GUKOL-535805 format. One record per residue (C-alpha): residue in one letter; x, y, z negated. Coordinates in steps of 0.001 Angstrom, whole numbers, plus 500000, padded with zeros to 6 digits. Layout:
NODE   code       xx       yy       zz
NODE      A        X        Y        Z
...
***
This chain:
NODE   code       xx       yy       zz
NODE      M   286087   643887   450674
NODE      P   286498   647033   448510
NODE      Y   283395   649116   447902
NODE      T   282402   652202   445891
NODE      T   279392   653016   443709
NODE      P   277247   654419   446580
NODE      D   277678   651047   448327
NODE      I   276105   649047   445440
NODE      R   272504   647898   445175
NODE      N   271328   646225   441964
NODE      I   268059   644312   442032
NODE      A   266248   641912   439682
NODE      L   263891   639308   441116
NODE      V   260970   639102   438699
NODE      G   257465   637696   438701
NODE      Q   255347   634633   438009
NODE      A   256842   631161   437926
NODE      G   256302   629442   441263
NODE      A   256319   632673   443298
NODE      G   259628   631616   444900
NODE      K   262212   633933   443351
NODE      T   265062   631392   443286
NODE      L   264479   630310   446882
NODE      L   264246   633973   447925
NODE      A   267712   634510   446388
NODE      E   268941   631468   448320
NODE      A   267508   632814   451582
NODE      L   269200   636196   451097
NODE      L   272521   634596   450172
NODE      A   272357   632356   453244
NODE      Q   271321   635166   455556
NODE      S   274284   637269   454409
NODE      G   276754   634434   454786
NODE      A   277568   634278   451062
NODE      I   276639   630569   451180
NODE      R   276660   628197   454147
NODE      S   273032   627131   453829
NODE      K   270088   627432   451508
NODE      G   270095   625157   448477
NODE      S   267163   623007   447395
NODE      L   265286   623043   444106
NODE      A   264433   619359   444481
NODE      R   268098   618423   444996
NODE      G   269338   620839   442340
NODE      T   271682   622629   444740
NODE      T   270600   626274   444327
NODE      V   273109   628912   443232
NODE      C   270946   630317   440455
NODE      D   269375   627195   438895
NODE      F   272603   625455   437942
NODE      D   271800   624425   434350
NODE      P   270862   620710   433951
NODE      Q   267626   621618   432226
NODE      E   266671   623952   435118
NODE      K   267401   621206   437633
NODE      A   265232   618760   435698
NODE      L   262276   621157   435313
NODE      L   262634   622718   438806
NODE      H   262207   626152   437245
NODE      S   264536   628954   436091
NODE      L   265041   629128   432325
NODE      D   267548   631952   432201
NODE      A   268606   635002   434193
NODE      A   271314   634137   436760
NODE      I   273595   636659   438470
NODE      C   274684   636357   442082
NODE      G   275377   638691   444988
NODE      F   276275   639214   448600
NODE      E   277680   641801   450998
NODE      T   275910   643086   454038
NODE      Q   276903   645884   456409
NODE      G   279429   647237   453910
NODE      K   277020   647212   450969
NODE      R   277307   645034   447832
NODE      V   273943   643703   446600
NODE      N   273919   642316   443049
NODE      M   270886   640104   442346
NODE      I   269564   638772   439080
NODE      D   267169   635848   439430
NODE      T   264921   635743   436371
NODE      P   262634   633074   434881
NODE      G   258908   633436   435538
NODE      Y   257507   631546   432560
NODE      P   256109   633828   429830
NODE      D   258097   631763   427313
NODE      F   261310   633233   428723
NODE      L   260071   636790   429078
NODE      G   262882   638111   426848
NODE      R   265523   636906   429282
NODE      S   263706   638579   432179
NODE      L   263407   641886   430330
NODE      C   267143   641851   429586
NODE      A   267852   641711   433338
NODE      L   265899   644920   433908
NODE      E   268500   646731   431789
NODE      A   271129   646168   434482
NODE      V   269387   647255   437706
NODE      E   267887   650240   439475
NODE      T   265243   648217   441342
NODE      A   262805   645554   440133
NODE      V   261785   643311   443016
NODE      I   258422   641859   442023
NODE      V   257893   638615   443904
NODE      V   254249   637705   444530
NODE      S   252941   634467   446022
NODE      A   250835   634956   449157
NODE      V   248787   631990   447914
NODE      N   248163   632930   444277
NODE      G   248335   636719   444458
NODE      V   248680   638867   441333
NODE      E   249207   636667   438294
NODE      P   249716   637487   434579
NODE      M   253544   637717   434738
NODE      T   253285   639865   437884
NODE      Q   251260   642383   435906
NODE      R   253589   642273   432891
NODE      M   256785   642745   434852
NODE      M   255269   645583   436890
NODE      D   254278   647305   433663
NODE      F   257670   646801   432012
NODE      A   259556   648008   435101
NODE      K   257363   651104   435329
NODE      A   257761   651888   431633
NODE      R   261547   651607   432044
NODE      G   261545   654062   434952
NODE      L   262807   651523   437500
NODE      C   262140   651743   441210
NODE      R   259896   648872   442284
NODE      L   259633   646829   445452
NODE      I   256968   644148   445898
NODE      V   257866   641109   448022
NODE      V   254954   638911   449101
NODE      N   256506   635451   449611
NODE      K   255136   632238   451185
NODE      I   253401   633937   454089
NODE      D   253882   630747   456114
NODE      S   251773   628646   453731
NODE      R   248510   627175   455031
NODE      E   246792   628571   451929
NODE      A   248324   632049   452323
NODE      R   245895   634956   451825
NODE      T   248202   637758   452958
NODE      E   245572   640355   453786
NODE      A   243583   639613   450620
NODE      V   246737   639667   448496
NODE      L   247731   643048   449915
NODE      A   244297   644422   449044
NODE      E   244572   642850   445596
NODE      I   247982   644435   444970
NODE      R   246688   647855   445929
NODE      E   243584   647420   443774
NODE      V   245570   646320   440688
NODE      F   248659   648523   441024
NODE      G   247367   651534   442883
NODE      K   247288   653141   446293
NODE      A   251014   653982   446064
NODE      C   251675   650334   447067
NODE      L   252151   650409   450819
NODE      P   253587   647876   453275
NODE      L   256930   648464   454992
NODE      N   256219   645521   457280
NODE      L   253334   643174   458117
NODE      P   253056   639447   458824
NODE      A   252800   638475   462484
NODE      D   252359   635289   464529
NODE      G   250378   633630   461751
NODE      G   253129   634209   459151
NODE      A   255952   632940   461406
NODE      S   257491   636415   461581
NODE      V   257051   639983   460366
NODE      V   256882   643274   462203
NODE      D   258507   646461   460854
NODE      C   256220   649417   460144
NODE      F   258679   651959   458699
NODE      F   261654   652250   461030
NODE      Q   259404   652036   464118
NODE      A   256089   653740   464891
NODE      R   254828   651027   467215
NODE      G   255348   647300   467510
NODE      K   253864   643963   468416
NODE      P   250460   643029   466941
NODE      A   250372   642099   463245
NODE      D   248172   639451   461683
NODE      F   246018   642232   460266
NODE      S   245954   646021   460341
NODE      S   248411   647558   462836
NODE      V   251948   648888   462924
NODE      E   250718   652328   463895
NODE      A   248271   652596   460965
NODE      A   250801   651237   458421
NODE      H   253562   653534   459746
NODE      T   251381   656619   459515
NODE      Q   250235   655688   456028
NODE      I   253701   655250   454569
NODE      I   255181   658303   456305
NODE      D   252333   660428   454988
NODE      Q   253046   659105   451481
NODE      V   256782   659878   451661
NODE      V   256562   663391   453132
NODE      E   254155   664462   450376
NODE      I   257221   664662   448124
NODE      D   258983   667324   450224
NODE      E   257083   670479   451300
NODE      K   259645   671452   453957
NODE      L   259619   667971   455417
NODE      M   255839   667934   455383
NODE      A   255759   671156   457364
NODE      L   258249   669707   459804
NODE      Y   256213   666504   460026
NODE      L   253083   668441   460861
NODE      E   255015   670181   463637
NODE      Q   256823   667098   464991
NODE      G   254081   664549   464421
NODE      E   255633   661118   464062
NODE      E   259098   662058   465378
NODE      I   260756   662229   461947
NODE      S   263779   659940   461842
NODE      P   264503   657422   459058
NODE      E   267603   659469   458179
NODE      Q   265396   662504   457450
NODE      L   263186   660329   455284
NODE      H   265944   658784   453155
NODE      D   266128   661362   450341
NODE      P   262345   661866   449943
NODE      F   261927   658076   450123
NODE      E   264327   657654   447144
NODE      Q   262550   660479   445303
NODE      A   259178   658796   445904
NODE      L   260560   655558   444451
NODE      R   261972   657318   441377
NODE      E   258774   659263   440712
NODE      D   256465   656250   441100
NODE      H   254897   657893   444147
NODE      L   255674   654864   446295
NODE      V   255925   651117   445675
NODE      P   256889   649501   449013
NODE      I   255638   646039   449964
NODE      C   257537   643565   452139
NODE      F   256322   640227   453481
NODE      C   258507   637156   453940
NODE      S   258882   633393   453702
NODE      A   261933   632209   451763
NODE      E   261240   628707   453116
NODE      T   261308   629514   456866
NODE      G   263363   632727   456735
NODE      A   260614   634865   458233
NODE      G   261031   638446   457061
NODE      I   264415   637810   455382
NODE      P   266504   639896   457858
NODE      E   263949   642686   457531
NODE      L   264115   642491   453717
NODE      M   267919   642694   453862
NODE      Q   267588   645804   455994
NODE      V   265264   647360   453413
NODE      L   267712   646562   450581
NODE      H   270614   647902   452626
NODE      K   269013   651130   453875
NODE      L   266274   651973   451398
NODE      A   267022   650479   447967
NODE      P   268581   653099   445650
NODE      N   272244   652940   444680
NODE      P   273290   653582   441023
NODE      A   273444   657334   441666
NODE      E   269976   657448   443253
NODE      G   267932   655491   440691
NODE      N   266563   657021   437493
NODE      P   269382   657394   434927
NODE      P   269498   654767   432168
NODE      P   267902   655873   428858
NODE      F   271071   656209   426726
NODE      L   270667   657722   423275
NODE      K   273122   658973   420673
NODE      G   272222   658455   417030
NODE      E   269568   656367   415368
NODE      G   265851   656642   414651
NODE      P   264059   659997   414984
NODE      D   267418   661819   415072
NODE      A   268487   660060   418306
NODE      V   268926   662361   421296
NODE      R   269036   661531   424998
NODE      V   272524   661735   426496
NODE      S   273583   661949   430107
NODE      V   275497   659032   431618
NODE      S   276631   659529   435208
NODE      P   277987   656904   437640
NODE      D   281328   658723   437916
NODE      P   284304   656323   438121
NODE      A   286689   658977   436734
NODE      K   284808   659578   433469
NODE      H   285033   657676   430165
NODE      V   283855   654087   430380
NODE      I   280313   653306   429260
NODE      A   279007   649760   429848
NODE      H   276124   647779   428371
NODE      V   276054   644053   427504
NODE      F   272675   642737   428697
NODE      K   273328   638995   428537
NODE      V   275438   636603   426436
NODE      T   276023   632920   427115
NODE      I   277831   630527   424805
NODE      D   279139   627275   426189
NODE      P   280682   624700   423814
NODE      F   283550   624189   426287
NODE      V   284000   627581   427973
NODE      G   283132   629710   424926
NODE      K   281327   633066   424822
NODE      L   280769   634988   428042
NODE      G   279529   638572   427752
NODE      I   277859   639945   430916
NODE      F   277673   643701   431226
NODE      R   276676   646485   433631
NODE      V   279108   649361   434096
NODE      H   277206   652674   433925
NODE      Q   280128   655130   433854
NODE      G   283875   655037   434331
NODE      T   286071   652233   435690
NODE      V   286780   649049   433736
NODE      K   290132   647489   434640
NODE      A   291509   644089   433705
NODE      G   293857   644572   430765
NODE      A   291999   647659   429498
NODE      Q   291067   648174   425855
NODE      L   287452   648946   424984
NODE      F   285525   649592   421795
NODE      V   282402   647541   421034
NODE      G   279781   649833   419591
NODE      D   281091   651853   416669
NODE      A   284040   649521   415952
NODE      R   287339   651227   415156
NODE      K   289470   648418   416539
NODE      P   289399   647902   420340
NODE      I   289155   644644   422259
NODE      K   291303   643759   425257
NODE      I   289651   642862   428570
NODE      A   292103   640127   429590
NODE      H   289963   638788   432436
NODE      L   287148   640361   434456
NODE      Y   284794   638173   436503
NODE      Q   282264   638694   439246
NODE      L   279509   636081   438905
NODE      Q   278018   633866   441582
NODE      G   275717   631529   439673
NODE      K   277992   629211   437702
NODE      E   281058   630277   439685
NODE      H   283305   633046   438287
NODE      V   285519   635054   440660
NODE      E   288260   637080   438970
NODE      I   288466   640742   439941
NODE      G   290829   643552   439040
NODE      Q   288364   646319   438247
NODE      A   284673   647243   438045
NODE      V   283197   650569   439086
NODE      P   279889   652156   438021
NODE      G   277065   649892   439152
NODE      D   279102   646674   438947
NODE      I   277872   643672   436974
NODE      C   280707   641657   435435
NODE      G   281498   638983   432917
NODE      V   284161   638950   430177
NODE      P   285053   635647   428519
NODE      K   286084   634624   425032
NODE      I   285553   637856   423096
NODE      D   283702   637063   419883
NODE      E   282884   640695   419146
NODE      L   280593   640982   422178
NODE      H   276885   640671   421485
NODE      F   273621   641396   423263
NODE      D   272834   645125   423563
NODE      A   276382   646149   422711
NODE      V   277771   649292   424343
NODE      L   281391   649134   425529
NODE      H   283385   652363   425800
NODE      D   287005   653516   425857
NODE      S   286719   656717   423815
NODE      H   285387   657539   420365
NODE      D   283508   660419   422042
NODE      E   280922   657745   422933
NODE      D   280550   656322   419422
NODE      H   276895   655825   418372
NODE      H   275737   655536   422002
NODE      H   273127   652917   422750
NODE      L   270405   652156   425255
NODE      K   266826   652804   424254
NODE      S   265550   649605   422680
NODE      V   263445   647212   424709
NODE      S   260098   646216   423184
NODE      F   260520   642465   423239
NODE      P   257470   640316   422409
NODE      P   257895   638981   418861
NODE      P   258492   635204   418678
NODE      M   255445   633860   416853
NODE      L   255349   630112   417597
NODE      G   257547   628217   415181
NODE      L   258800   624797   414265
NODE      A   260218   623827   410893
NODE      I   263441   621913   411580
NODE      R   265923   619822   409633
NODE      P   268800   617626   410791
NODE      E   268169   613942   411434
NODE      K   271519   613037   409948
NODE      R   272642   614081   406488
NODE      G   275753   616229   406788
NODE      D   274716   617863   410084
NODE      E   273467   621015   408370
NODE      Q   276518   623055   409459
NODE      K   276215   621883   413090
NODE      V   272508   622806   413102
NODE      S   273315   626216   411702
NODE      E   275998   626887   414285
NODE      S   273818   625810   417213
NODE      L   270927   627995   415981
NODE      H   273276   630945   415625
NODE      R   274421   630545   419241
NODE      M   270877   630346   420569
NODE      V   269889   633495   418703
NODE      A   272908   635248   420207
NODE      E   271812   634224   423723
NODE      D   268126   635046   423550
NODE      P   266597   638167   421910
NODE      C   263254   636340   421603
NODE      V   264614   633506   419455
NODE      R   264420   633979   415705
NODE      V   265518   631725   412863
NODE      V   264133   632299   409396
NODE      H   264828   630432   406189
NODE      H   261802   630643   403895
NODE      T   263223   630369   400419
NODE      A   259895   629746   398700
NODE      Q   259096   626860   401020
NODE      N   262759   625731   401386
NODE      E   262124   625640   405096
NODE      T   264165   626677   408158
NODE      V   261880   627730   410990
NODE      L   262874   628195   414611
NODE      Y   260580   630758   416270
NODE      G   260055   631199   420022
NODE      L   257563   632605   422509
NODE      G   255820   629320   423327
NODE      D   255826   625560   423356
NODE      L   258143   625307   426395
NODE      H   260529   627821   424881
NODE      L   260867   625693   421734
NODE      R   261161   622420   423629
NODE      V   263962   623790   425812
NODE      M   265881   625016   422750
NODE      L   265543   621690   420927
NODE      Q   266694   619801   424010
NODE      R   269608   622194   424366
NODE      M   270616   621614   420762
NODE      Q   270819   617913   421435
NODE      E   272413   617939   424889
NODE      R   274743   620913   424597
NODE      Y   275664   620834   420923
NODE      G   275056   617173   420035
NODE      V   272624   617942   417214
NODE      A   269338   616036   416710
NODE      V   266674   617525   414449
NODE      K   263336   616524   413008
NODE      T   260485   618966   413444
NODE      A   257202   619734   411706
NODE      P   254572   622476   411891
NODE      P   255880   625468   409923
NODE      S   254215   627224   407079
NODE      V   252247   630246   408340
NODE      P   254168   633499   407713
NODE      Y   251647   635002   405321
NODE      R   252388   638284   403573
NODE      E   251308   639833   400301
NODE      T   250286   643400   399555
NODE      I   248269   645423   397054
NODE      T   244995   647307   397282
NODE      R   245211   649902   394485
NODE      P   247807   651767   392346
NODE      A   248956   650245   389042
NODE      D   251666   650669   386414
NODE      G   254126   648074   385185
NODE      H   256483   647888   382240
NODE      H   259028   645429   380927
NODE      R   261667   645509   378237
NODE      H   264506   643053   378756
NODE      K   266330   642367   375477
NODE      K   268704   639484   374951
NODE      Q   271183   638882   372117
NODE      T   273815   636239   372656
NODE      G   276103   636689   369648
NODE      G   278404   639281   371158
NODE      A   277331   642178   373326
NODE      G   273666   641824   374231
NODE      Q   271547   642802   377240
NODE      F   269074   645672   377174
NODE      G   267077   647419   379841
NODE      E   263556   648886   379857
NODE      V   261693   649977   382994
NODE      Y   258415   651790   383635
NODE      L   257274   651872   387240
NODE      R   254229   652533   389382
NODE      V   253134   650726   392552
NODE      E   250934   652166   395309
NODE      P   249629   650658   398545
NODE      L   250935   652059   401830
NODE      P   249216   651996   405230
NODE      R   249431   648641   406980
NODE      G   252743   648226   408730
NODE      S   254605   650857   406654
NODE      G   256954   648360   404986
NODE      F   258471   649236   401596
NODE      E   259524   652410   399841
NODE      F   261509   652755   396607
NODE      V   261409   656124   394795
NODE      D   263567   657250   391863
NODE      D   261373   659562   389759
NODE      V   263350   659188   386530
NODE      V   264173   662474   384790
NODE      G   266312   663290   381804
NODE      G   268594   660274   382231
NODE      A   266151   657816   380620
NODE      I   267713   655284   383010
NODE      P   271272   656281   383987
NODE      G   271783   656731   387699
NODE      Q   274194   653817   387971
NODE      F   271419   651384   386898
NODE      I   268767   652572   389423
NODE      P   270162   650320   392213
NODE      A   269906   647397   389768
NODE      V   266208   648151   389247
NODE      E   265711   648258   393006
NODE      K   267557   644949   393354
NODE      G   265137   643325   390903
NODE      V   262185   644775   392778
NODE      R   263495   643499   396133
NODE      Q   263843   639997   394728
NODE      V   260068   640002   394185
NODE      L   259508   641494   397643
NODE      T   261280   638508   399194
NODE      D   259903   635742   396979
NODE      G   256358   637073   396472
NODE      A   254376   637726   393330
NODE      I   251111   635776   393654
NODE      A   251516   633184   396391
NODE      G   255215   633048   397268
NODE      F   255107   635237   400402
NODE      E   256957   638401   401289
NODE      L   255420   641609   399963
NODE      Q   254889   644539   402307
NODE      D   253298   648007   402496
NODE      V   254146   648917   398931
NODE      R   255675   652033   397364
NODE      V   257471   651526   394020
NODE      S   258209   654602   391909
NODE      V   260401   654161   388816
NODE      Y   259543   657004   386453
NODE      D   260784   656124   382959
NODE      G   262729   653639   380885
NODE      K   265290   653239   378143
NODE      H   268860   652156   377959
NODE      H   271422   651217   375265
NODE      A   274876   652750   375176
NODE      V   276521   649305   374627
NODE      D   274081   646594   375673
NODE      S   272724   648061   378921
NODE      K   274119   646235   381907
NODE      E   273208   645847   385552
NODE      V   271837   642335   384991
NODE      A   269461   643632   382312
NODE      F   267927   646265   384619
NODE      V   267664   643739   387469
NODE      A   265577   641516   385183
NODE      A   263570   644421   383776
NODE      G   262812   645825   387247
NODE      K   261732   642399   388510
NODE      K   259362   641676   385593
NODE      A   257945   645227   385538
NODE      F   257199   644947   389256
NODE      I   255459   641573   388832
NODE      S   253307   642913   385995
NODE      A   252312   645954   388100
NODE      I   251478   643812   391113
NODE      K   249077   641654   389092
NODE      E   247110   644779   388104
NODE      A   247151   646303   391609
NODE      G   244552   644047   393290
NODE      P   247062   641804   395115
NODE      I   245895   640062   398271
NODE      V   247385   637688   400799
NODE      L   247541   638804   404429
NODE      E   247603   636525   407471
NODE      P   249074   637309   410889
NODE      I   246535   638045   413605
NODE      V   247843   637511   417117
NODE      K   246623   638861   420439
NODE      V   246114   635853   422698
NODE      E   245943   636048   426513
NODE      I   244596   632792   427943
NODE      S   244735   631839   431624
NODE      T   242265   629127   432547
NODE      P   240309   627754   435490
NODE      A   237108   629798   435806
NODE      G   235013   626661   435234
NODE      S   236531   626173   431769
NODE      I   235641   629601   430357
NODE      G   232677   628304   428354
NODE      D   234649   625457   426732
NODE      V   237584   627757   425937
NODE      T   235419   630480   424342
NODE      S   233485   627843   422354
NODE      D   236701   626402   420987
NODE      L   237992   629871   420118
NODE      S   234847   630609   418120
NODE      T   235699   627671   415830
NODE      R   239091   629293   415164
NODE      R   237786   632575   413729
NODE      A   238627   634318   417022
NODE      R   237346   637702   418108
NODE      I   237096   637702   421896
NODE      S   237923   641126   423305
NODE      G   237648   640625   427039
NODE      Q   237327   638353   430072
NODE      D   238519   638893   433626
NODE      T   237987   636840   436748
NODE      L   241041   636410   438953
NODE      P   241384   635321   442601
NODE      G   241872   631646   443230
NODE      G   239270   630425   440769
NODE      R   241202   631596   437682
NODE      A   240139   633687   434724
NODE      T   241761   635297   431711
NODE      I   240404   635603   428195
NODE      S   241737   638064   425622
NODE      A   241149   637427   421941
NODE      L   242428   638183   418441
NODE      V   243031   634974   416523
NODE      P   244546   634149   413113
NODE      L   247897   632465   413728
NODE      A   247010   629746   411232
NODE      E   244269   628607   413605
NODE      L   246656   628050   416519
NODE      Q   248902   625317   415160
NODE      D   247495   622700   417517
NODE      Y   246046   625034   420102
NODE      L   248278   624252   423080
NODE      S   247377   620570   423158
NODE      R   243676   621413   422660
NODE      L   243762   623972   425483
NODE      K   245403   621511   427818
NODE      A   242743   618926   426978
NODE      I   239750   621158   427690
NODE      T   241195   622670   430887
NODE      G   242542   619514   432483
NODE      G   246133   620610   431830
NODE      E   245632   623925   433682
NODE      G   245290   626278   430719
NODE      T   248157   628412   429446
NODE      Y   248379   631192   426896
NODE      T   250713   633831   425549
NODE      M   250526   635563   422219
NODE      D   251929   638696   420618
NODE      L   251643   639810   416995
NODE      S   248766   642297   416665
NODE      H   248461   643016   412929
NODE      Y   247911   641478   409485
NODE      D   244467   641046   407915
NODE      P   243406   639720   404483
NODE      V   242862   635964   404391
NODE      P   239440   634610   403360
NODE      A   238949   634522   399580
NODE      R   238909   630720   399396
NODE      K   242212   630478   401282
NODE      Q   243804   633030   398978
NODE      Q   242796   630977   395949
NODE      E   244348   627885   397530
NODE      L   247624   629651   398282
NODE      A   247835   631221   394811
NODE      A   247106   627854   393141
NODE      A   249857   626163   395160
NODE      F   252325   628808   394012
NODE      K   251583   628495   390270
NODE      P   253812   625445   389563
NODE      Q   256810   627266   391041
NODE      E   255973   630384   389080
NODE      E   255707   628432   385844
NODE      A   258943   626617   386554
NODE      E   260768   629909   386590
***
């Protein structure tokens, strides 16, 4: 059935693992008639969890796209994983929608991922809808969970409907002013509360409301309702049971009548240019304008190949069209255009603003790429998402000799698919490290390497990503002179190093005057300096937060060559570093631990043995608690297994890089001593 942009609704189902997002998607698909009946997680028959690993674990590991049509509207849904380890894949999905549907369990209430996804959606300017699922459960705490939501997320969170008949049904509170009794509160009170909240947006409507009382029609409320969503003045709450179907028809009505279409949501944050010079640009959902689309997900299958999944923000993409990827000068051809329904791909002829589509077998496509059909849109990009940095790593090497290339290719594909996967080769340690967000994240990737790409690897704890820096200014000098019988090599460099504030990175400054070092050799000096930055000067770790100023030197008209100034710059830099109070820094991570309340004492005691600084504790409903702490990453190599042991398998944690601090003096001596043999070998 053909549809236009105003008929589209784009939603992402987000929230804690176990809240029931995948089954909610199944219930909506079944209610709309898109599928004959709901699938089962246990039998592995759901539309969204189609990957073999997802079926085995009974949890989503990646964002899955599906959709349905209801009453002439097209609803595109993205079911996202709820484990913190796969947070990156959930955040990617938020780039493609107007509305984040935060699914909350009526049993467990607000959990850590609920909080994180609410915060991310709010920061991105998305409209938000909270769905309280599992209202039919014997352990459901619907009234308490509603109070908890309003306490945590604010008084703007108001119910559009309420559970009734002990969770066997729901009663609408928005489209009607009176109704059958609810399990708590009343339809009249909830209706008045939400109408009052909406009309506050519009002064004329408020005046009319005061005159008419409660006679304002839903049609009159539509525009101020959308404005309230956009301005964070209202976060509606719906109740349902994906298992029994209670509240599902009512939720579909909310999506159909109240969820914003692509023209009603907040515009996507497109920028033109890079860094501080980037300026916000307007992108409108007009099908007649130039095409602008954004790739928010990439999958690479060894048999099917690469599939780029994008959201159309402006213009109309037609099969057979030519589009530019980013700032490329050569266009790509869109030979096939697919609408996605889980693992099924349905070919379509065109995509209008708001559509979510897939394009196969185009190598140039990559995550975060912007597709456009005119060079007027060169240098356009979406505002970057702040992904959590992958901090948990495993050193890997192939089990079989000769599999190095296969390992490299499989790692490259996984990095392309997940923005929170990082692969680093540490030259000094001759070590390839696969970094992820957690233990499950790494285990899933290793299993995928073996099952999907046929590569088995051996793993070991990685070396800690220490860094080096300096504490005071110093000067360095080196003369490189080498005679080999013919033309020799000559280069002499004087430079000064200074510490920069933590997190500043590296600066190289050319302060040479009078041509003491000809301009064509300055890049060679910088090249030599950067070699030391990468390989380290005192312990073999990357240098950071240093400014290097080259201020003098000498050259020879015949013997001066690039290689001579590379060597001179490198040795001058090393000599300056040794006089500049060099220190080794260690990564400090912010750890958020979720644990049974009865295990708080054991967890905090264990943290104290790991040089941790505990920054906060919170008690959660359901006998849970969270602990926040700053911990050196080196102390967390075996932490997951230890946490599981002291919490009876119930403890989990997430971590994000906080900052770098100097390592203890004894540890610095150990690291420097271990580096000396390599240094002498050079």
